[in-house]
FIGUVO-188253 format. One record per atom (N, C-alpha, C, O, CB): x, y, z. Coordinates in steps of 0.2 Angstrom, whole numbers, padded with zeros to 4 digits, always signed. Glycine has a CB too. Example, Ala and Ser with C-alpha at 12.3 -4.5 7.8 and 13.67 -1.06 7.14 Angstrom:
2
+0066-0028+0039 +0062-0022+0039 +0066-0016+0039 +0071-0017+0042 +0057-0022+0045 +0064-0011+0035 +0068-0005+0036 +0064+0000+0039 +0067+0006+0040 +0070-0003+0029 
//
This chain:
154
+0752+0079+0785 +0746+0078+0788 +0742+0074+0783 +0741+0077+0777 +0743+0084+0791 +0739+0068+0784 +0735+0064+0780 +0728+0068+0779 +0726+0071+0783 +0734+0057+0783 +0725+0067+0773 +0719+0069+0772 +0714+0064+0775 +0709+0066+0778 +0718+0069+0764 +0715+0058+0774 +0710+0053+0777 +0713+0051+0784 +0719+0050+0784 +0710+0046+0772 +0709+0049+0788 +0711+0047+0795 +0708+0040+0796 +0704+0039+0800 +0709+0052+0800 +0711+0035+0793 +0708+0028+0794 +0709+0025+0801 +0714+0027+0804 +0711+0024+0789 +0705+0021+0803 +0705+0017+0809 +0710+0011+0808 +0713+0009+0813 +0699+0015+0812 +0709+0008+0802 +0714+0002+0801 +0713+0001+0793 +0709+0003+0790 +0711-0004+0805 +0718-0003+0791 +0718-0006+0784 +0714-0012+0784 +0716-0017+0787 +0725-0007+0781 +0708-0012+0781 +0703-0017+0783 +0703-0022+0777 +0702-0028+0779 +0696-0014+0783 +0703-0021+0771 +0703-0026+0766 +0706-0025+0759 +0707-0019+0758 +0695-0028+0765 +0706-0030+0755 +0708-0029+0748 +0704-0034+0744 +0699-0037+0747 +0716-0031+0747 +0704-0034+0738 +0700-0038+0734 +0704-0042+0729 +0710-0040+0727 +0695-0034+0730 +0702-0048+0727 +0704-0051+0721 +0698-0055+0717 +0693-0054+0720 +0709-0057+0724 +0700-0057+0712 +0695-0060+0707 +0695-0067+0707 +0701-0070+0707 +0695-0057+0700 +0690-0071+0705 +0690-0078+0704 +0685-0080+0698 +0680-0076+0696 +0688-0082+0710 +0686-0086+0696 +0681-0088+0690 +0675-0092+0693 +0669-0091+0691 +0685-0093+0686 +0676-0096+0699 +0671-0100+0701 +0672-0100+0709 +0677-0103+0711 +0672-0107+0698 +0667-0098+0712 +0668-0097+0720 +0669-0104+0723 +0673-0104+0728 +0661-0094+0723 +0665-0109+0721 +0666-0116+0724 +0673-0118+0723 +0676-0121+0728 +0661-0121+0721 +0676-0118+0717 +0682-0121+0716 +0688-0117+0720 +0692-0120+0723 +0684-0121+0709 +0687-0110+0720 +0692-0106+0723 +0691-0107+0731 +0696-0107+0734 +0690-0099+0721 +0685-0108+0733 +0684-0109+0741 +0688-0115+0743 +0691-0115+0748 +0677-0109+0742 +0687-0120+0739 +0691-0127+0740 +0698-0126+0741 +0701-0128+0746 +0689-0132+0735 +0701-0122+0736 +0708-0121+0736 +0710-0116+0743 +0715-0118+0746 +0710-0117+0730 +0706-0111+0744 +0708-0107+0750 +0707-0111+0756 +0711-0110+0761 +0703-0101+0750 +0702-0115+0757 +0701-0118+0763 +0705-0125+0764 +0709-0126+0769 +0694-0120+0764 +0705-0129+0759 +0708-0135+0759 +0716-0135+0758 +0720-0138+0762 +0706-0140+0754 +0718-0131+0754 +0725-0130+0752 +0729-0125+0756 +0734-0126+0760 +0727-0129+0745 +0726-0119+0756 +0729-0113+0760 +0728-0112+0767 +0731-0109+0771 +0727-0107+0756 +0722-0116+0769 +0720-0116+0776 +0717-0109+0779 +0718-0107+0784 +0726-0117+0780 +0714-0105+0774 +0711-0099+0776 +0704-0100+0778 +0701-0105+0777 +0711-0094+0770 +0701-0095+0782 +0694-0095+0784 +0691-0091+0779 +0693-0086+0776 +0694-0091+0791 +0685-0094+0777 +0681-0092+0771 +0674-0091+0773 +0671-0096+0777 +0682-0096+0765 +0670-0086+0772 +0663-0085+0773 +0660-0082+0766 +0662-0077+0764 +0662-0081+0779 +0654-0085+0764 +0651-0082+0759 +0646-0077+0761 +0641-0078+0765 +0647-0088+0755 +0647-0070+0760 +0644-0065+0762 +0639-0061+0757 +0635-0057+0759 +0648-0060+0765 +0640-0063+0751 +0636-0060+0745 +0636-0065+0740 +0640-0070+0739 +0640-0053+0743 +0631-0064+0736 +0630-0069+0730 +0636-0070+0726 +0638-0076+0724 +0624-0067+0726 +0639-0064+0724 +0645-0065+0719 +0652-0065+0723 +0657-0064+0719 +0645-0060+0714 +0652-0066+0729 +0658-0064+0733 +0658-0068+0740 +0653-0071+0742 +0659-0057+0734 +0664-0069+0742 +0666-0072+0749 +0671-0068+0752 +0675-0065+0749 +0667-0079+0748 +0672-0068+0759 +0677-0065+0762 +0682-0070+0765 +0680-0076+0766 +0674-0061+0768 +0688-0069+0765 +0694-0073+0766 +0698-0070+0772 +0699-0064+0771 +0698-0075+0760 +0700-0073+0777 +0704-0070+0782 +0709-0076+0785 +0707-0082+0784 +0700-0067+0787 +0713-0073+0789 +0717-0078+0793 +0721-0074+0799 +0725-0070+0797 +0723-0082+0789 +0719-0075+0805 +0722-0072+0811 +0723-0065+0811 +0728-0062+0813 +0729-0076+0811 +0719-0061+0808 +0719-0054+0808 +0712-0051+0807 +0708-0054+0805 +0724-0051+0803 +0712-0044+0808 +0706-0041+0806 +0705-0039+0799 +0700-0037+0797 +0705-0034+0811 +0711-0039+0795 +0711-0038+0788 +0708-0044+0785 +0709-0050+0786 +0718-0036+0786 +0704-0043+0779 +0701-0048+0775 +0702-0047+0768 +0703-0041+0766 +0694-0050+0777 +0701-0052+0764 +0701-0051+0757 +0694-0053+0754 +0691-0057+0757 +0706-0056+0753 +0691-0048+0750 +0685-0050+0747 +0686-0053+0740 +0689-0050+0736 +0680-0043+0746 +0684-0059+0739 +0685-0063+0733 +0679-0062+0729 +0673-0065+0731 +0687-0070+0734 +0679-0059+0723 +0673-0057+0719 +0673-0062+0713 +0678-0062+0709 +0673-0050+0717 +0668-0065+0711 +0667-0070+0706 +0665-0066+0699 +0660-0063+0699 +0663-0076+0707 +0670-0066+0694 +0668-0062+0688 +0667-0067+0682 +0667-0065+0676 +0673-0057+0687 +0668-0074+0683 +0668-0079+0678 +0674-0079+0674 +0680-0079+0677 +0663-0077+0673 +0674-0081+0668 +0680-0083+0664 +0685-0077+0663 +0690-0078+0660 +0678-0086+0658 +0683-0071+0664 +0686-0065+0662 +0692-0063+0667 +0693-0057+0667 +0682-0059+0660 +0694-0067+0671 +0699-0065+0676 +0705-0063+0672 +0708-0067+0668 +0700-0070+0682 +0709-0058+0674 +0715-0056+0670 +0721-0060+0673 +0721-0062+0679 +0716-0048+0671 +0726-0061+0669 +0732-0064+0672 +0735-0058+0676 +0735-0052+0675 +0737-0066+0666 +0739-0061+0681 +0742-0056+0686 +0749-0057+0686 +0752-0062+0684 +0739-0058+0693 +0753-0052+0688 +0760-0052+0688 +0762-0055+0695 +0758-0053+0700 +0763-0045+0687 +0767-0058+0696 +0770-0061+0702 +0771-0056+0707 +0770-0057+0713 +0776-0065+0701 +0772-0050+0705 +0773-0044+0710 +0766-0042+0714 +0767-0039+0719 +0776-0038+0707 +0761-0044+0711 +0754-0043+0714 +0752-0049+0717 +0748-0053+0715 +0749-0040+0709 +0755-0051+0723 +0754-0057+0726 +0752-0056+0733 +0752-0051+0736 +0760-0062+0726 +0749-0061+0736 +0747-0062+0743 +0751-0066+0747 +0753-0072+0744 +0739-0064+0744 +0754-0064+0753 +0759-0068+0756 +0756-0072+0762 +0752-0069+0766 +0764-0063+0759 +0758-0078+0763 +0757-0082+0769 +0763-0084+0772 +0767-0087+0769 +0752-0088+0767 +0764-0082+0779 +0770-0084+0782 +0768-0091+0786 +0763-0092+0789 +0772-0079+0787 +0773-0095+0786 +0773-0101+0790 +0779-0101+0795 +0783-0097+0795 +0774-0108+0785 +0778-0106+0800 +0783-0106+0806 +0790-0108+0804 +0794-0105+0808 +0780-0110+0811 +0791-0112+0799 +0798-0115+0798 +0799-0116+0791 +0795-0116+0787 +0799-0122+0802 +0806-0116+0790 +0808-0118+0783 +0805-0125+0780 +0804-0125+0775 +0816-0118+0782 +0805-0129+0785 +0802-0136+0783 +0795-0136+0781 +0793-0139+0777 +0803-0141+0789 +0791-0131+0784 +0784-0130+0782 +0784-0127+0775 +0779-0129+0771 +0780-0125+0787 +0788-0123+0773 +0789-0120+0766 +0790-0126+0762 +0787-0127+0756 +0794-0115+0766 +0795-0130+0763 +0797-0136+0759 +0791-0141+0758 +0789-0143+0753 +0803-0140+0762 +0787-0142+0764 +0781-0146+0764 +0776-0143+0759 +0772-0147+0756 +0779-0148+0771 +0775-0137+0760 +0769-0133+0756 +0771-0134+0749 +0767-0134+0744 +0769-0126+0758 +0778-0133+0747 +0780-0133+0740 +0778-0140+0737 +0776-0141+0732 +0787-0131+0739 +0780-0145+0741 +0779-0152+0739 +0772-0154+0738 +0770-0157+0733 +0782-0157+0744 +0768-0151+0743 +0760-0152+0742 +0758-0148+0736 +0753-0151+0733 +0757-0149+0748 +0760-0142+0734 +0758-0139+0729 +0759-0143+0722 +0755-0143+0718 +0761-0132+0728 +0765-0145+0722 +0767-0149+0716 +0763-0156+0716 +0760-0157+0710 +0775-0152+0716 +0762-0159+0721 +0758-0165+0721 +0751-0164+0720 +0747-0168+0717 +0759-0169+0728 +0748-0158+0722 +0741-0157+0721 +0739-0152+0715 +0734-0149+0715 +0738-0155+0727 +0744-0150+0711 +0743-0145+0706 +0737-0146+0702 +0734-0141+0701 +0750-0145+0702 +0736-0152+0700 +0730-0153+0695 +0724-0153+0699 +0719-0151+0697 +0731-0160+0692 +0724-0156+0705 +0718-0156+0710 +0715-0149+0711 +0709-0148+0710 +0720-0159+0716 +0720-0144+0712 +0717-0137+0714 +0718-0132+0708 +0717-0126+0709 +0721-0135+0720 +0720-0135+0702 +0721-0130+0696 +0727-0125+0697 +0726-0120+0694 +0715-0127+0695 +0732-0127+0701 +0737-0122+0702 +0741-0121+0695 +0743-0126+0692 +0742-0125+0707 +0742-0115+0693 +0744-0114+0686 +0752-0114+0686 +0755-0117+0681 +0742-0107+0684 +0755-0111+0691 +0762-0111+0691 +0765-0111+0698 +0762-0109+0702 +0765-0104+0687 +0771-0115+0698 +0774-0115+0705 +0781-0114+0704 +0785-0117+0700 +0773-0123+0708 +0784-0109+0707 +0791-0107+0706 +0795-0111+0712 +0792-0114+0716 +0792-0100+0707 +0801-0112+0711 +0806-0115+0715 +0806-0112+0722 +0805-0106+0722 +0812-0116+0712 +0808-0115+0727 +0809-0113+0734 +0816-0110+0734 +0821-0112+0731 +0809-0118+0739 +0817-0104+0737 +0823-0100+0737 +0823-0095+0742 +0818-0093+0745 +0825-0098+0730 +0829-0093+0744 +0830-0087+0748 +0829-0081+0744 +0831-0080+0738 +0837-0087+0751 +0824-0076+0746 +0823-0070+0743 +0821-0065+0748 +0817-0066+0752 +0817-0071+0737 +0823-0059+0747 +0822-0053+0751 +0822-0055+0759 +0818-0053+0762 +0815-0050+0749 +0827-0059+0761 +0828-0060+0768 +0823-0066+0770 +0823-0067+0776 +0827-0054+0772 +0819-0069+0766 +0814-0074+0768 +0816-0081+0764 +0819-0080+0758 +0807-0072+0767 +0813-0086+0766 +0814-0093+0762 +0807-0094+0760 +0802-0095+0764 +0817-0098+0767 +0806-0095+0754 +0799-0097+0751 +0798-0098+0744 +0803-0098+0740 +0794-0091+0753 +0792-0098+0741 +0791-0099+0734 +0784-0095+0733 +0780-0094+0737 +0791-0106+0732 +0783-0094+0726 +0777-0091+0723 +0774-0096+0719 +0777-0101+0716 +0779-0085+0719 +0767-0096+0720 +0763-0100+0715 +0757-0096+0713 +0754-0092+0716 +0761-0107+0719 +0755-0098+0707 +0749-0094+0704 +0743-0099+0704 +0743-0105+0702 +0751-0092+0697 +0738-0097+0707 +0732-0101+0708 +0727-0102+0702 +0729-0099+0696 +0728-0099+0714 +0722-0105+0702 +0717-0107+0697 +0714-0100+0694 +0712-0100+0688 +0712-0111+0699 +0715-0095+0698 +0712-0088+0696 +0717-0083+0694 +0715-0077+0693 +0707-0086+0701 +0723-0085+0693 +0729-0081+0691 +0731-0077+0696 +0736-0073+0695 +0727-0077+0685 +0729-0078+0702 +0732-0074+0708 +0738-0077+0710 +0738-0084+0710 +0726-0073+0714 +0743-0074+0713 +0749-0076+0715 +0749-0076+0723 +0747-0072+0726 +0755-0072+0712 +0752-0082+0725 +0753-0083+0733 +0760-0084+0734 +0763-0088+0731 +0748-0088+0735 +0763-0081+0739 +0769-0082+0742 +0769-0086+0748 +0766-0083+0753 +0774-0075+0742 +0772-0091+0749 +0772-0095+0755 +0779-0094+0757 +0784-0096+0754 +0770-0103+0754 +0780-0092+0763 +0787-0090+0766 +0788-0091+0773 +0783-0091+0777 +0789-0083+0764 +0794-0092+0775 +0796-0092+0782 +0801-0086+0783 +0806-0085+0779 +0800-0098+0784 +0798-0081+0787 +0802-0075+0788 +0803-0074+0795 +0798-0073+0799 +0798-0069+0785 +0809-0073+0797 +0811-0072+0804 +0809-0065+0807 +0807-0064+0812 +0818-0073+0805 +0809-0060+0802 +0808-0053+0804 +0800-0052+0804 +0796-0055+0801 +0811-0048+0799 +0798-0048+0809 +0791-0046+0809 +0790-0040+0805 +0795-0036+0803 +0788-0045+0816 +0784-0038+0804 +0782-0031+0800 +0785-0025+0804 +0787-0020+0801 +0775-0031+0799 +0785-0026+0811 +0788-0020+0815 +0796-0019+0813 +0798-0014+0814 +0787-0022+0822 +0799-0024+0811 +0806-0024+0810 +0807-0019+0804 +0811-0014+0804 +0809-0031+0807 +0803-0019+0799 +0803-0014+0793 +0801-0007+0795 +0804-0003+0793 +0799-0017+0788 +0795-0007+0798 +0792+0000+0800 +0796+0003+0805 +0797+0009+0805 +0785-0001+0802 +0799+0000+0810 +0803+0003+0815 +0810+0005+0812 +0813+0010+0815 +0804-0002+0821 +0812+0002+0807 +0818+0004+0804 +0818+0010+0799 +0823+0013+0798 +0821-0002+0800 +0812+0012+0798 +0811+0018+0794 +0813+0017+0786 +0815+0011+0784 +0816+0023+0796 +0813+0022+0782 +0814+0021+0775 +0822+0020+0774 +0826+0022+0777 +0812+0028+0772 +0823+0015+0769 +0829+0013+0767 +0832+0016+0761 +0838+0017+0759 +0830+0006+0767 +0827+0019+0757 +0828+0022+0751 +0824+0029+0750 +0820+0030+0754 +0826+0018+0745 +0827+0033+0746 +0823+0039+0744 +0817+0039+0740 +0815+0033+0739 +0828+0044+0741 +0814+0044+0738 +0808+0044+0734 +0809+0043+0727 +0804+0043+0723 +0804+0050+0736 +0815+0042+0724 +0816+0042+0717 +0812+0035+0715 +0812+0030+0719 +0823+0042+0715 +0810+0035+0709 +0806+0029+0706 +0811+0025+0703 +0814+0027+0698 +0800+0032+0702 +0811+0018+0705 +0815+0013+0701 +0809+0008+0699 +0806+0005+0704 +0820+0010+0706 +0809+0007+0693 +0804+0002+0690 +0807-0005+0690 +0813-0006+0689 +0801+0004+0683 +0803-0010+0691 +0805-0017+0690 +0799-0021+0688 +0793-0019+0688 +0807-0020+0697 +0801-0027+0685 +0796-0032+0683 +0797-0039+0686 +0795-0044+0684 +0795-0032+0676 +0802-0039+0691 +0804-0045+0694 +0803-0046+0701 +0804-0041+0705 +0812-0046+0692 +0801-0052+0704 +0801-0053+0711 +0808-0052+0714 +0808-0051+0720 +0798-0060+0712 +0813-0053+0710 +0820-0052+0713 +0821-0045+0715 +0826-0044+0719 +0825-0054+0708 +0817-0041+0714 +0818-0034+0716 +0818-0033+0723 +0820-0028+0726 +0813-0029+0712 +0815-0038+0727 +0814-0037+0734 +0821-0038+0737 +0822-0036+0743 +0809-0042+0736 +0826-0041+0734 +0832-0043+0737 +0836-0036+0739 +0841-0037+0742 +0836-0047+0732 
//
């Protein structure tokens, strides 16, 4: 029995250096909805009740590991390829730090990229829905297996 009885998973947070530059990347490149709700922060969402609060802390944003990423699903493999090509073409414009190659990984077709604020984004085409995973139940026991690689999803 859970201690907390939440109504929904509402939000997460990430950090940025400059709200205006980050907002441009989120709206123009990633296609996310953005609203400035506080002086040092903005809310980001896309097609759900869950949102991300992006808090500006200036130049002290920490580097992030690729395993701490935000995922965006697109409708087709061709859209993944187009997003990858667009990331490469506009890397300097949006300050994209790193772009990994497109590949099959953990049952999806996609790639990871690190944005101007060191946050990682996964752009993927995934045939399965979230219900596929939750309806299937646990596939592994509770023993702890450590990893530092995105390949661990395979």
